[in-house]
ZALUM-217403 format. One record per residue (C-alpha): residue number from 0; chain; z, x, y. Coordinates in steps of 0.25 Angstrom, whole numbers, always signed. Each point is the difference from the previous one (the first is absolute). Last residue first. Layout:
% ZALUM-217403
R  num  cadena      z      x      y
R  NUM       A      Z      X      Y
...
END
This chain:
% ZALUM-217403
R  num  cadena      z      x      y
R   94       A    +89    +10     +7
R   93       A     +9     -2    +12
R   92       A     +5    -14     +0
R   91       A    +15     +3     -3
R   90       A    +11     -7     -8
R   89       A     -4     +7    -13
R   88       A     +0    -12    -10
R   87       A     -1    -12    +10
R   86       A    -11     +7     +8
R   85       A     -8     +3    -13
R   84       A     +1    -14     -4
R   83       A     -5     -5    +14
R   82       A    -12    +10     -1
R   81       A     -3     -5    -14
R   80       A     +0    -15     +5
R   79       A     -9     +4    +11
R   78       A    -10     +7     -9
R   77       A     +0    -12    -10
R   76       A     -2    -10    +12
R   75       A    -12     +9     +5
R   74       A     -6     +0    -13
R   73       A     +1    -15     -2
R   72       A     -6     -2    +14
R   71       A    -11    +10     -4
R   70       A     -3     -9    -13
R   69       A     +0    -12     +8
R   68       A    -10     +6    +10
R   67       A     -9     +4    -11
R   66       A     -1    -14     -5
R   65       A     -3     -5    +14
R   64       A    -11    +10     +2
R   63       A     -6     -4    -13
R   62       A     -1    -14     +5
R   61       A     -6     +5    +13
R   60       A    -10     +8     -7
R   59       A     -4    -12     -9
R   58       A     -3     -9    +12
R   57       A    -14     +5     +3
R   56       A     -8     +1    +12
R   55       A     -5    +14     -3
R   54       A     +4     +7    +12
R   53       A    +13     -7     +1
R   52       A     +3     +3    -15
R   51       A     -3    +15     +2
R   50       A     +9     +0    +13
R   49       A    +12     -7     -7
R   48       A     -1     +8    -13
R   47       A     +0    +13     +8
R   46       A    +12     -4     +8
R   45       A     +7     -4    -13
R   44       A     -3    +14     -6
R   43       A     +6     +6    +13
R   42       A    +12     -8     -2
R   41       A     +2     +4    -14
R   40       A     -1    +15     +3
R   39       A    +10     -2    +11
R   38       A     +9     -6    -10
R   37       A     -2    +11     -9
R   36       A     +3    +10    +11
R   35       A    +14     -7     +2
R   34       A     +3     +0    -15
R   33       A     -3    +14     -1
R   32       A     +9     +3    +12
R   31       A    +11     -7     -7
R   30       A     -2     +8    -13
R   29       A     +0    +14     +7
R   28       A     -4    +10    -11
R   27       A    -14     -6     +0
R   26       A     -2     +3    +15
R   25       A    -13     +8     -1
R   24       A     -7     -9     -9
R   23       A     +3    -12     +8
R   22       A     -4     +7    +13
R   21       A    -13     +3     -6
R   20       A     -2    -14     -4
R   19       A     +4     -4    +14
R   18       A    -10     +9     +7
R   17       A    -11     -5    -10
R   16       A     +3    -14     +4
R   15       A     +0     +2    +15
R   14       A    -13     +8     -1
R   13       A     -6    -12     -8
R   12       A     +6    -10    +10
R   11       A     -5     +7    +12
R   10       A    -14     +1     -5
R    9       A     -1    -14     -5
R    8       A     +5     -5    +14
R    7       A    -10     +8     +7
R    6       A    -11     -6     -9
R    5       A     +4    -14     +4
R    4       A     -8     +0    +13
R    3       A     +4    -12     +8
R    2       A    -12     -7     +6
R    1       A     +2     -5    +15
R    0       A     -7    -12     +4
END
């Protein structure tokens, strides 16, 4: 039986989280980009919670992951609504 080493996933998630955090801080003047990077931050947090809960055989991580997924969906809906509002006001999609 093959044993999957989860440490590689931890390293990838930590690097991706730090990269997204740097990108959020670099793109503070572009609101839509900040929302996109915040969604990616939330998704990396969900991945981390799912891996930790699968390692510890706990259901709490899955519950928190569903809660964070609902927050990320609301964030995406807000960003899409603002994008449509911007398109209606200006007539172009170039930000």
